[in-house]
C-alpha positions as CSV (number, residue, x, y, z in Angstrom):
1,M,-35.6,13.7,-39.3
2,V,-35.1,16.8,-41.4
3,Q,-31.8,17.6,-43.0
4,A,-30.9,20.5,-45.4
5,L,-27.8,21.4,-47.3
6,P,-24.9,22.7,-45.2
7,E,-25.4,26.3,-46.2
8,Y,-29.0,26.2,-44.8
9,R,-28.2,24.7,-41.5
10,S,-24.9,26.3,-40.3
11,K,-26.6,28.4,-37.5
12,P,-29.3,27.6,-35.0
13,E,-31.4,30.5,-36.5
14,D,-31.6,28.6,-39.7
15,L,-34.2,26.4,-38.1
16,L,-36.6,29.3,-38.2
17,T,-36.5,29.4,-42.0
18,L,-38.3,26.1,-42.2
19,S,-42.0,25.9,-43.0
20,I,-44.6,23.3,-42.1
21,K,-48.1,22.4,-43.3
22,N,-51.0,23.4,-41.2
23,E,-54.4,21.6,-41.1
24,L,-55.5,23.4,-44.3
25,G,-52.4,22.2,-46.2
26,E,-50.8,25.6,-46.3
27,M,-47.1,26.1,-45.7
28,V,-46.6,28.2,-42.5
29,P,-43.3,29.6,-41.3
30,L,-42.0,27.9,-38.2
31,T,-41.5,31.2,-36.6
32,N,-45.2,31.4,-36.0
33,F,-44.9,28.5,-33.5
34,V,-41.2,28.4,-32.3
35,T,-38.8,30.8,-30.7
36,L,-35.1,30.2,-30.0
37,E,-33.5,30.8,-26.6
38,R,-29.9,30.0,-25.7
39,V,-29.5,28.0,-22.5
40,Y,-26.6,26.2,-20.9
41,G,-26.5,22.7,-19.5
42,V,-24.4,19.5,-19.3
43,D,-23.7,17.5,-22.4
44,Q,-24.6,14.3,-20.5
45,I,-26.0,13.4,-17.2
46,T,-23.9,11.0,-15.1
47,R,-25.6,8.5,-12.8
48,Y,-24.0,6.4,-10.1
49,N,-26.1,3.7,-8.5
50,T,-29.2,5.1,-10.3
51,Y,-28.7,8.6,-8.7
52,P,-27.7,11.7,-10.7
53,S,-24.1,12.4,-9.8
54,A,-21.1,14.6,-10.4
55,E,-17.7,13.0,-10.7
56,I,-14.7,14.6,-9.0
57,T,-11.2,13.4,-9.7
58,G,-8.2,14.6,-7.6
59,E,-5.0,13.6,-5.9
60,P,-3.4,14.4,-2.5
61,A,-1.1,17.4,-2.2
62,S,2.6,16.8,-1.6
63,G,3.2,15.5,1.8
64,Y,-0.2,13.9,2.3
65,S,-1.3,10.3,1.7
66,S,-4.4,9.0,0.0
67,G,-5.9,8.2,3.4
68,D,-5.5,11.9,4.5
69,A,-7.3,13.0,1.3
70,I,-10.2,10.5,1.9
71,K,-10.6,11.7,5.5
72,C,-10.5,15.3,4.4
73,I,-13.2,14.8,1.7
74,R,-15.5,13.0,4.2
75,E,-15.2,15.9,6.7
76,V,-15.9,18.5,4.0
77,A,-18.9,16.5,2.7
78,E,-20.4,16.1,6.2
79,S,-20.1,19.8,6.9
80,Q,-20.9,21.4,3.5
81,L,-23.3,19.1,1.5
82,P,-27.0,20.1,1.8
83,T,-29.6,17.6,2.9
84,G,-30.3,14.9,0.4
85,F,-26.7,14.9,-1.0
86,D,-24.1,12.2,-0.3
87,I,-20.8,11.0,-1.6
88,D,-19.5,7.6,-2.7
89,W,-16.2,6.3,-4.1
90,A,-15.1,4.8,-7.3
91,G,-11.9,3.3,-8.9
92,I,-8.8,2.8,-6.9
93,T,-10.1,4.8,-4.0
94,R,-13.1,2.5,-3.6
95,D,-10.8,-0.5,-3.6
96,E,-8.6,1.1,-1.0
97,I,-11.6,1.8,1.3
98,Q,-13.0,-1.7,0.9
99,T,-9.7,-3.3,1.5
100,G,-9.2,-1.3,4.8
101,N,-6.5,-2.5,7.1
102,Q,-6.0,-5.9,5.6
103,A,-2.2,-5.4,5.7
104,I,-2.3,-5.8,9.5
105,Y,-4.1,-9.1,9.2
106,I,-1.7,-10.3,6.5
107,M,1.3,-9.5,8.7
108,L,-0.3,-11.4,11.6
109,V,-0.9,-14.4,9.4
110,C,2.7,-14.3,8.2
111,L,4.0,-14.2,11.8
112,V,1.8,-17.0,12.9
113,F,2.9,-19.1,9.9
114,V,6.6,-18.4,10.6
115,Y,6.0,-19.3,14.3
116,L,4.3,-22.6,13.6
117,L,6.9,-23.5,11.0
118,L,9.8,-22.8,13.4
119,A,8.0,-24.6,16.2
120,A,7.7,-27.7,14.1
121,Q,11.4,-27.4,13.0
122,Y,12.8,-26.9,16.5
123,E,10.1,-29.1,18.1
124,S,9.7,-26.4,20.7
125,F,7.2,-23.6,21.2
126,S,9.8,-21.3,22.9
127,L,12.7,-21.3,20.4
128,P,10.8,-19.4,17.7
129,I,10.3,-16.5,20.1
130,P,13.8,-15.0,19.7
131,V,13.3,-15.1,15.9
132,L,10.0,-13.3,16.0
133,L,11.0,-10.7,18.6
134,S,13.9,-9.7,16.5
135,L,11.7,-8.7,13.6
136,P,10.3,-5.3,15.0
137,A,13.8,-3.9,14.6
138,G,13.6,-4.4,10.8
139,I,10.1,-3.0,10.7
140,F,11.2,0.1,12.6
141,G,14.0,0.5,10.1
142,A,11.6,0.3,7.2
143,F,9.3,3.0,8.6
144,F,12.3,5.2,9.5
145,T,13.8,5.0,6.0
146,L,10.4,5.7,4.4
147,F,10.1,8.8,6.7
148,L,13.7,9.8,5.8
149,F,13.0,9.8,2.1
150,G,9.6,11.3,2.4
151,L,7.8,8.2,1.1
152,E,4.4,6.8,2.1
153,N,3.4,3.6,3.8
154,N,1.6,2.1,0.8
155,I,1.1,-1.3,-0.8
156,Y,4.7,-1.3,-2.0
157,A,6.1,-0.7,1.4
158,Q,3.8,-3.4,2.9
159,I,5.1,-5.9,0.4
160,S,8.6,-5.1,1.4
161,M,7.8,-5.6,5.1
162,V,6.3,-9.0,4.4
163,M,9.5,-9.9,2.5
164,L,11.5,-8.7,5.5
165,I,9.9,-11.2,7.8
166,G,11.5,-14.0,5.8
167,L,14.8,-12.3,5.2
168,L,15.4,-11.1,8.8
169,G,13.9,-14.4,10.1
170,K,16.6,-16.2,8.1
171,N,19.4,-14.2,9.8
172,A,17.9,-15.0,13.2
173,I,17.5,-18.6,12.4
174,L,21.2,-18.9,11.5
175,I,22.2,-17.7,15.0
176,V,19.5,-19.7,16.8
177,E,20.3,-22.9,15.0
178,F,24.0,-22.7,15.8
179,A,23.3,-21.8,19.4
180,I,21.1,-24.9,19.8
181,Q,24.0,-27.1,18.5
182,K,26.4,-25.5,21.0
183,E,24.0,-25.8,23.8
184,K,23.7,-29.5,23.1
185,Q,27.5,-29.7,23.4
186,G,27.3,-28.6,27.0
187,Y,27.5,-24.8,26.7
188,T,25.2,-22.6,28.8
189,A,22.5,-20.7,27.0
190,T,24.4,-17.4,27.2
191,E,27.6,-19.0,25.9
192,A,25.8,-20.8,23.1
193,A,24.1,-17.6,22.0
194,M,27.5,-15.7,22.0
195,Q,29.1,-18.6,20.0
196,G,26.2,-18.5,17.5
197,A,26.5,-14.8,17.0
198,L,30.2,-14.9,16.4
199,A,30.1,-17.9,14.1
200,R,27.2,-16.5,11.9
201,L,28.3,-12.9,11.9
202,R,30.2,-13.1,8.6
203,P,27.6,-15.0,6.5
204,I,24.8,-12.7,7.9
205,R,26.8,-9.6,7.0
206,M,27.7,-10.9,3.5
207,T,24.2,-11.8,2.5
208,S,22.5,-8.8,4.1
209,F,24.8,-6.1,2.7
210,A,24.8,-7.8,-0.7
211,F,21.0,-7.6,-0.6
212,I,21.1,-3.9,0.4
213,V,23.5,-3.0,-2.4
214,G,21.3,-4.8,-4.9
215,L,18.4,-2.6,-3.7
216,L,20.2,0.7,-4.4
217,P,19.0,1.0,-8.0
218,L,15.4,0.8,-6.7
219,L,16.1,3.2,-3.9
220,F,17.4,5.9,-6.4
221,A,15.1,5.0,-9.3
222,T,14.0,7.8,-11.7
223,G,11.4,8.0,-14.5
224,A,8.1,6.3,-14.8
225,G,7.1,4.3,-11.7
226,A,10.0,5.8,-9.7
227,I,7.9,6.3,-6.6
228,G,6.9,2.7,-6.4
229,N,10.4,1.5,-7.0
230,Q,11.8,3.9,-4.4
231,T,9.2,2.8,-1.8
232,I,10.1,-0.8,-2.2
233,G,13.8,-0.1,-2.2
234,A,13.6,2.2,0.9
235,A,11.5,-0.1,3.0
236,A,13.5,-3.2,2.1
237,A,16.9,-1.7,2.3
238,G,16.2,0.3,5.5
239,G,14.6,-2.6,7.2
240,M,17.4,-5.0,6.3
241,L,20.0,-2.6,7.5
242,F,18.5,-1.9,10.9
243,G,17.4,-5.5,11.3
244,T,20.8,-6.8,10.5
245,L,22.7,-4.4,12.7
246,L,20.4,-4.7,15.7
247,G,19.6,-8.3,15.1
248,I,23.2,-9.4,15.7
249,V,22.9,-8.0,19.2
250,L,19.2,-8.7,19.9
251,V,18.9,-12.3,18.7
252,P,21.6,-13.7,21.0
253,G,20.2,-11.8,24.0
254,L,16.7,-12.9,23.3
255,Y,17.9,-16.5,22.9
256,A,19.6,-16.4,26.2
257,I,16.6,-14.9,28.0
258,T,14.2,-17.3,26.4
259,R,16.4,-20.3,27.4
260,N,16.5,-19.1,30.9
261,F,12.7,-18.9,31.1
262,F,12.3,-22.2,29.1
263,P,15.3,-24.4,29.8
264,A,16.2,-27.1,27.3
265,K,15.2,-30.6,28.3
266,R,18.3,-32.7,28.9
């Protein structure tokens, strides 16, 4: 390793001022053997899975989700990359692709768990049906509110929807539980459902609207992490609002229909 004083190595051409010994022991200028040529190249070579690679970092344009961007990149790569070139994913995008549609399976597991839990509580396989069939109203409300605010269906929204299963299920359980008691007192299924809806209307409204008001700071959040907070707030508040307003009508009707198909044992 050769090093000279700074004033003798400030430019690439200063290398040519060096001299080296030949086989006769004479000092020969380096210019007799070396020429300098300026070329351009990368500072470092990046490899991914042992292959030379180029890293590209980007983000979706406004109004498009990460799934849209992934699909677009795949289409461009298939049509534009020459033979022997391929693409792969890294970071959060790789995790997203590997995860796939696990949210659907998580929702199904939650619904099955709720059904089995209610079936054990009511000692009936039919009574949980009105509770579960009332949940799509809240899910629709969550998606509608996300669309209204221009937000995506991401992990934050999916967490809110899992939470809605418990919250909206609780409202439906209040009506169903009271209707069961009234039916045991001799009321018909339709009368018991109406009695349950009237008796539980106030507590359902109080708890649901208090929950929605508590979500307003998230819904209108600003600053760092605002999109995540807004997504949680929009999905949870919208789902709770639609689920509560529609559930008050749907649950009694679903209970009466279910009881007509599966009468209670006397």
